[in-house]
N, C-alpha and C positions, 0 to 999 in steps of 0.2 A: 369239566372233562369233555373232550371232543369225541364225537361218534366215530367208530372205526369205519374205514373205507371198505365198501363191499368189494369182495374179490371177483364177483361175476361181471363187473363193468369192464368192457374191452377198452384197450388203450385208444386214445384219440389219434387219428392220422396226423402225421407231421405236416406242418404247413410248408408250402413251397418256398424256397429261398428267394425267388423272384416272383413278383406279381405277374399275372398273365397280361399280355399286351392287348388292350382293348381296341386300339385304333392302329391301322398300318402306318408305317413310317412315311412321312411326307418328304423326306430328304431324297432327292434323285440319286441314282447310282453313280452318275458321273461326278457328283459332288463328293462322293466317298473315295472313289478310285481316281487318283490324279492322272492326267494324261502325261505322256512322255514325248520327248522331242523326236521328230521323224525327219532328219535332214534330207534323206533321199526323196521322200515325198515332197518336201518343200522345194527341192531343186526341180523336180519334175513339174510341179505346178507353176513354178516361176517361169520355166521355159515355155510352158503352155500359154501362160499369160502374155509373155513377150511376143510369141508367134501370133496370138490373136490381135494384139495391139498393132503389130507390123502389118498384118493383112488389112485391117481397117484403114490404117494410114496410107497404104499404097493405093487403095481404092479411092480414098478421099483426094489424094494428090493427083491421080490420073483424071478424075472427072470433076463435075461440079460438086462442091462439098455439101450444099443444101440438098441436092438430089440424092447423092450417094448415102448421106446420113438418114434419108427417108426410107431406105430399104429395110425390110424385116431382118434379113440375114446380117446386115451391118449392125443394127441395134442389138440383136441377140449375141453377136460376137463381141461387141463392146461390153455387154453385161457379163459374158463369159470371162473376159479379161479382168474385170473388176473383182468378180467373185473368186476366180482362181487365184489372183494375187493376194486377196484377203485370206483365202485358205492356205496358201503357201506361208504366209506370215504366221498364222496360227500353228501350223505344223512345225515351223522353225523354233518358235518360242514356247512350245509345249502348252498351248492353250486349247480349250475345247473347240471342236469343229463348228463350222457354221450350221445353223438349223437346216434340217432336211428339206423343209419347205422352200428355202432359198436355193439350195443346190439342185434340188429336183426340178424346180421350175426353170432354172438356167439350162440344165441338161435337156429338158423337154423342148425348149425353144430352139436350141441349136440343132437338135435332131430333126425337128420338124422343118426347119429351113433347109437342111440338107436333103431330106426326103422330097420336099416340094421341088427343089432344083433338079434332082436326078430323075424324078418321075415326070414333071410337067414342063421343065424349062430347057433341059439338055438338048432336045431335038426340036425346039420351038422355031418357027419360021415367021418373021426374020429372026436371026440368032439373038438370044437374050444377052444384053450387056448393060451393066450398071453405069458404065462410064461413056457409053456411046461409041466404043471402039477407039477412043483417044489414048493410044499407048505411046505416041511419039516415036523416039528413036529406039525404044526397047519394046518390040511387039510381044515379047515373051513375058513381060512383067505382069500384064493383066491376067493372062491364063494361069500364071503361077499363083497370083493372089486368089483367083477364083478356086483353084485347087485346094489352097489352104482353107478357104472359107467353107467350102462345101464338102470336103472329104477328110483332109488331114485333121483339122481341129475337132469336128464331130467325133471321129474315131478316137482321138486322143482323150477327149472329154469322157467318152463312154468307158474307155479303159481306166481312167482315173476313178470313175464311180464304181466300176466293177472290182477293181483290185485294191484301191487305196482308201475307199470311203467305208465307214462302218455300216452294216446293214440295218434294216428295220427302223429307219428314221423317217420314212415317208408314209403317208396315210391317205386312204381313199378319199376322205373328206376334203383333202387339199386340192384334189383334181378340178372340181368346179371353179375354185379360186384361180387356178392357173389359166383358165380360159378368159379371164378378164382382160389380160393384155392383148391377146389376139383379137378379141372383139373391139377393143379400143383402137387397135391398129387398122382393122377393117373400116371403122368409121373415119379414121384419119385419111386413109388412102382414097376413099370414095369422096370425102369432102375436098381433098386436094385436087382430084380430077375435076370437080365442079368449079373450083376457084381458078383453074388454069385452062380455060376453054380453048385458047389458041396455041397451046404448047403441044409439040409432037410427043412429048414424054409426060403427058398429064397423068396417065395411069402407069403405075410402076410395074405391074405384073400383067402379062397377057390375059390370064384367066379372070382378072378383075377389071378388064377394059369395058366399061359401060358403053362407050361410043361404038364399039365394034359388036358387042354381044347383047347389050341391053341389060336392064336391071334384073329381069327375071332369071336369065342364065347366070349372071354374076352372083346373085344371091344364092342360087342353087350350088354354084361352085364353092362359095364361101361356106355353105352348110356342110358340104362334103369334107372340106378341109377342117372345119370345126369338129365334125365327128371323128375324123382321123386323129386330130390332136387329143381328143378325150380318150380314144382307144389307146393311143401310145402312152398317155398318162397312166391309165389303168394298168397297162402292161408293165410300166416301170415300177409302180407300187407293188404289183404282184412279184416281180423279180426281186425287189428290195427285201421282201419278207421271206424269200426262199433261198437266197444266196448265202453261203456259210460265212462265218466270221473267221478271219485269219489274222495272224500276228502282224501282217503288213499294213493293216488298215488303222487309220488314226481317227 
């Protein structure tokens, strides 16, 4: 005979139907929510890539290709063309966007090239020219290409980032990494000047002309430009985490 069950024992609580989650999910949100096609975004970025390519080609055809391709603005614009073309393809085929570290660095370099031109080179004497003023029978062609490089393309790239790119994808820890390319470019342009002692265009930018200003002034100018680059990078990261998310962004 079994003993009777005491009546004063309370009922045990019911077990939860699902076990508690001990570890957070490691699946990124973008792997759960599939991206969608953005044809208008793709068209805008394709036009931007084509304009960047055209501006670079015009400058290369007007001047010495080796010299023109050595300028920071030409290299950053070529990078913009490649990155924007890849972003256009991803928007058209409903693929995930490029990493924020890549798009952020590209935007930073293009903006810095534009700022340096408008602040330090617009009123330079003698007049700054990447092609040596060799415009041939079309004197308007080089100013048009310069306007594209230093004004139209940076503004268009900034609008693409503000309106069409998802926010909060850049991080402050990436800013020091973005300085590696400007540092490498500084070493390249100084080494180029030392290797071309008899060339009138041995130094590409007036504020980096060691023959005219000496290494002390040139390195001081480079330090100021480096601090400005880092400040703009921090500003872009801060804006990236404060701008709202809209349905237009991919």
